[in-house]
C-alpha positions as CSV (number, residue, x, y, z in Angstrom):
1,X,15.2,-27.6,8.9
2,X,15.2,-24.2,7.2
3,X,15.7,-20.8,8.8
4,X,14.6,-17.4,7.7
5,X,17.4,-15.1,6.8
6,X,17.1,-11.4,7.3
7,X,17.9,-8.9,4.6
8,X,21.3,-8.1,6.2
9,X,22.3,-11.8,6.5
10,X,22.7,-12.4,2.8
11,X,25.4,-11.6,0.3
12,X,25.4,-10.7,-3.4
13,X,26.3,-13.2,-6.1
14,X,26.8,-12.0,-9.7
15,X,26.0,-14.3,-12.6
16,X,28.8,-14.2,-15.2
17,X,28.1,-13.8,-18.9
18,X,28.4,-17.5,-19.4
19,X,25.8,-18.2,-16.7
20,X,28.3,-19.4,-14.1
21,X,28.5,-18.1,-10.5
22,X,31.7,-17.3,-8.7
23,X,32.0,-16.6,-5.0
24,X,35.3,-16.5,-3.2
25,X,35.7,-19.2,-0.5
26,X,36.6,-16.5,2.0
27,X,33.3,-14.7,1.4
28,X,31.3,-17.9,1.9
29,X,33.2,-18.7,5.1
30,X,32.6,-15.2,6.4
31,X,28.9,-15.9,6.3
32,X,29.3,-19.3,7.9
33,X,28.9,-21.4,4.7
34,X,31.1,-24.5,5.1
35,X,31.9,-27.2,2.5
36,X,28.9,-29.4,2.0
37,X,26.4,-26.8,3.0
38,X,23.4,-26.5,0.8
39,X,22.8,-22.9,-0.4
40,X,19.6,-21.7,-2.0
41,X,19.8,-18.7,-4.4
42,X,16.8,-16.5,-4.7
43,X,16.7,-13.8,-7.4
44,X,16.5,-10.3,-6.0
45,X,13.2,-8.6,-6.3
46,X,13.3,-5.7,-8.7
47,X,11.2,-2.7,-8.2
48,X,8.7,-2.1,-11.0
49,X,9.6,1.0,-13.0
50,X,7.5,4.0,-11.9
51,X,5.0,5.1,-14.5
52,X,5.4,8.6,-15.5
53,X,3.2,10.7,-17.6
54,X,4.1,11.4,-21.3
55,X,2.1,14.6,-21.2
56,X,4.2,17.4,-22.6
57,X,7.1,15.2,-23.5
58,X,7.5,16.6,-27.0
59,X,6.1,20.0,-26.4
60,X,9.4,21.7,-27.1
61,X,9.9,19.9,-30.4
62,X,6.7,21.2,-32.1
63,X,7.0,24.5,-33.8
64,X,4.1,26.9,-34.0
65,X,3.3,26.3,-37.7
66,X,3.7,22.6,-37.6
67,X,0.3,21.8,-36.3
68,X,-1.4,24.0,-38.9
69,X,0.6,22.2,-41.7
70,X,-0.3,18.8,-40.2
71,X,-4.0,19.7,-40.1
72,X,-3.9,21.0,-43.7
73,X,-2.2,17.8,-44.9
74,X,-4.7,15.6,-43.1
75,X,-7.7,17.6,-44.6
76,X,-6.1,17.3,-48.1
77,X,-5.6,13.5,-47.7
78,X,-9.2,13.1,-46.4
79,X,-10.5,15.1,-49.4
80,X,-8.5,12.9,-51.8
81,X,-9.8,9.7,-50.2
82,X,-13.4,10.9,-50.4
83,X,-12.9,11.9,-54.1
84,X,-11.5,8.5,-54.8
85,X,-14.4,6.8,-53.2
86,X,-16.9,8.9,-55.1
87,X,-15.1,8.3,-58.4
88,X,-15.4,4.5,-57.9
89,X,-19.2,4.7,-57.6
C-alpha cells in the first residue's frame, strides 16, 4: 500500500560527487523511516528558466559610428563579391 506524502512531509537528500547518497540515521528516524523500510526517491521538479527578451541587451556596447562602419564594410564586401562573380562570366 502506498501513501501520498505532502510537500512538508519530505526531506532533502543530496547526491555526492561520486553518485552516492548519505542521510544520517537520526534524520531518517525523525521522519519515521525505520530499518527495512522501502524509500522511494523522486527528483525535485526544477522550474523552467523564465524567458527574457534580449532586446537592448548590447545597446550600451555599440558606439555611434560603429553601425555606419559596419554598413560600409558590408557594402564593400557585397561589391567585391559581385565584381568577382561578374569577372568569372
